[in-house]
N, C-alpha and C positions, 0 to 999 in steps of 0.2 A: 466591679463589686456590687453595684446597684442592681445589675441584671441578675446576678447570682441570687441576691436576696429576693428579687421578684419571682424567680423560678422556684425558690424554696417555698415562698408564700403561696404560690399557685399550686404547689404540690401538697402543702400542709392544709390549706384551707378546706378542700373537699373532705379530707379525713376528719378535720375538726367538726365540720357541719354534720357529717354522718354520726360521729360520736355524740354530738349534742342532741341530734334527733332521737337517737336510741336512749339517751339518758332521760330525756323528757318523756319518752314512751314508757320506760320502766317506772318512772316516778309517778305517772298519772294513771296508767292502765292497771287496774287491780289484778293481782296474780292469785294463784291458789294459796300462797303463803299469807299475803296481806288479807285476803278474804277470810281465811280461817281465823286469823288473829281477831278480826273485827267481829266475826260471828260468835267467837267464844266469849267476847265481852258482853254480848247481848244475852247469851243463855247462862252465863256464869252463876247468877243468883240461885238458879234452881236445878242445875245439872247434878245428877246423882251418880252417873257412871261416865268415866272419861276413858276413851280408847286411845292407846298410844302404840307406836311401833312403825313398821315399814309398809311397803306396798301390799303385803299379804293382809294386813289389817285394813289398810286404806280401801282396798277393793273387796274385802271380805266381811267387814262388820258394818252393817247398815243400821244406824240409830232408830230409824222409823219403825223397826220391828221390836223395839224394846218397850216394856211396859212403863219403866221409869225414865225420866228425862236423861237422854244420853247424847254425848257429843264425841265425834271421832276426830282426834287431834293427830292421828298418824299421817304419814306422807311417804311418798316414793323415796326409797333408800334412806329413810330416817333411822339413825343409829340410836343406841342406848344413851350415848352422850347427849344427843339432842333431846331425847325423852327426859333425861335428868334435868337438863337446863330449863326446859319448858315447864316441867313440874315445879321446880324451885321458884320459877317466876309467877306461876298462877295458883298454886294450891291454897295459898292464904286467902285468895279472892274467890274461892269456890266453897261457900259456906254449907251447901247441901251435899257436897261430894261424899259418897259412901264407898265407891269402888273404882279402882284404877285397873284397867285391863291392858296388859302389855303382851303383844305377840312376840314369841321367840322363834326366829327362823334358824335354819341349819347353820348359817354363817354368823348369827348375831353374837354369840359369846366369844368367837375367835376373831372377830373383826378388829382391825387395827385402829388406833385412835384417829388417824388422819387418812382414811381410805381414799385412794386416788379417784375412784369412780364417783364418789359423792363429795369430793373435796370442794367443788365450786358451790354446792348447795348451801354450805354453811354461811355464805355471804348473803343469801336470800333470807336465811333465818336472822342474820345480824341486822340487815337493813329493814326487813318487813315484819319480823316477829319479836325483835328486841332481845334476842339472846346471842351471846357471844361465845363461840367455841374458843378454848385456850390457844388453839393453833392460829387464830386470826392475828395477823400482824398489822400494826398501824403503819408499817412501812409499805404494805402492799396496796397498790392503787385500787384494788377491788374493794378495799375497806371504805372508799369514798365514792367510787363510780360503779353503778350497777350495770352500765353499758359494757364494762370490761369483765363482767363475771363469766359470761358464756362466750363460746366461739361465735364469730360474726354470723356464720350460716345458721346457727341455732337461734340467734336473736332475730334474724330476718324471717325465719320460719314462724316465730311467734308473732311478728308484725303482720305477716301474711294471714295467719290464723285469726288475728284480731280484726283485720279488715274484712275477712270473710264471714266470721261468726259474731263479731262485735264483742268478743270476750276471749280471754285466755284462761279463765277460771275452769278448773277441771274437778269441781267438787260440788256437792249439794249443800244447801244451807246448814246441814248438820254434820258436814265434813266427810261424807261418804264419797269415794272416787267414782266419777262418771265413766261408764263404759257401755258398749252396745255389742251387737252381733259381729261387728267388724273386728272386734278384738279377739274373737275366738279363733284359735289356731287349729287348722285342719289336721295336721299330722302331729298329734301330741306325743307319740312315741319318739319321733325324731327330735322334737324340741326338748323333750325330757333329757335326752342324752347331752344335748348342747348346754342346757341350763345346769345340769348336775356337774358337768365339767367346769362351767363358769363359776359355780359357787364353791368349788373345792379349793381351799387355801392351804390344805395339808398342815393345818395347825390344830393342836389340842391345848393351846395356851389360852385358858379361859380366865386367867387371874384378874386382869384389869376389868373386864366386863362383869365378872362375878362380883367384884368389889363394888362396881357401879350399881348393880342390881341391889346389893345389900344396902347401899346408901338410899336408893329409891324406896326400898321397903321401910327403912328406918324413918325417912321423912314422912311417908304415908302413916306410919304408926303414930307419929306425933300428933297427927290430925284425926286419928281414929278412922283411917281409911283402909279398907281391905284391898289386897293386891291379888289379881288373878293372872297367872302366867299361862299363856296359851300357845300351844303348837298347832298351827292352822292345818286344815286338810290339804294334801298335795296329791298329785297324780301318782298312781302306784309304781309306774316304771321309774319315775324320778326318785321316789323314796327308796326303791330297791337298789338304785345305782349309788346312793350315798354311802359313805364309809360307816360300817357297822359300829366300829369302836367309838367313833365320834358321836354317833346317834345315841349310843348307850351312855356316854359321858354327859351329854346334854341332859338326858332324862335323869341321870344321877344327881347332877348339880341342882336341877329344878326341884327334884324330890327332897333333896337335903335342905333347901331353902324353906320348904313347907314344914319340915320337921323342926327347924330352928326358930321359925317365926310364926306366932299365932295368927297373924294377919295375912299370911300368904297361902294361896291355893294354886294347884297346878292342874290344868285341864289339857290333856293330850288328845287332839283331834286329828293328828297327822294320818292315821290309818283307820279312822272311824268308819265302820261299814255302812253307816247311814248315808255316806257320800258316795255317789256313783261317778263314773268317768265323765258323764255329761255335765256334772256340776263344776268341773274344772275348765277354764278357758284355755289354759296352757299347762305347763309343768307344775306351777305352784301358785296360781291365782284362780280364785273362784269366779264363776259367771255371776250375773245378777241373781239368777235363781239359786245358785249355790250359796251366794252371800245371804240370801233370805233364809235359807235352811240353817246356815251357820249362826246367823244372828238370833234366830228363834231358839236355837239350841243353847247358845251362850246365855241369852236372857233367862231361859228356864233354869239353867244351872245357877245363875246369880240369885234368882228369886228363891229357889229351893235351899241354897246354901246359906244365904245371909238373912233373908227377910222372913224365913219360916222358923228361925231359931227361937 
């Protein structure tokens, strides 16, 4: 029996040491989540515009091109649920806030509460940004161990990246997502077909996310904050492949929100002719140059809509 225990111990010990090493890594190495949280605390007293949403805003809205102090709190695969939780947590501590900008993607309003693709991300928000999604269970080990959040190979890739670049932070100090020429896809026609198919959930059920948007709007109204709902520029082929009925319903819902609420404005840039094909790095993300063009356009819209009244 003693030999059995020894063998079990020899088997378990390396696994425990690997887990412990990863846990220490995640607890000590700043991530995009923890870095954004820390940076927001620094700029909170004077931030006038807060950008929220998913990767389209993360890689498409660069605060350095805004005239007023702006911070980008969006992130990859960030849902309206997380937008709402983050806004609830921070809005009272943003005394200068005037505008909240939220990008609405093709899949935003039909997204399910606990989307499988972004399911693991909610634990990073929980551990490093202090917001807890309703679906997080205290019985889940991921609620206590960051080493268990991602698959082992993904964690090791992050460790490798950290040792190579001495950071795993993928954002500028004002929250804009870092990217370079290596992120630009050569065959944008082909990737547009793949991404359009990936984003199609065949759902026109916008009920839960529309209600969430309404709660966000109401919260902002309490603090005298304007809300700008933005459809970001996308590659023409991608846009044409999307379901027409769903695109029309999205525009209808967003337009209805503007009519219903004095503090809501809708800016549709999805097919804006100012954006050329080279402004897109793939089917639905802007390049740095495209992001500059978009940021200047959005900033001009905010300045002319709110500050010139």
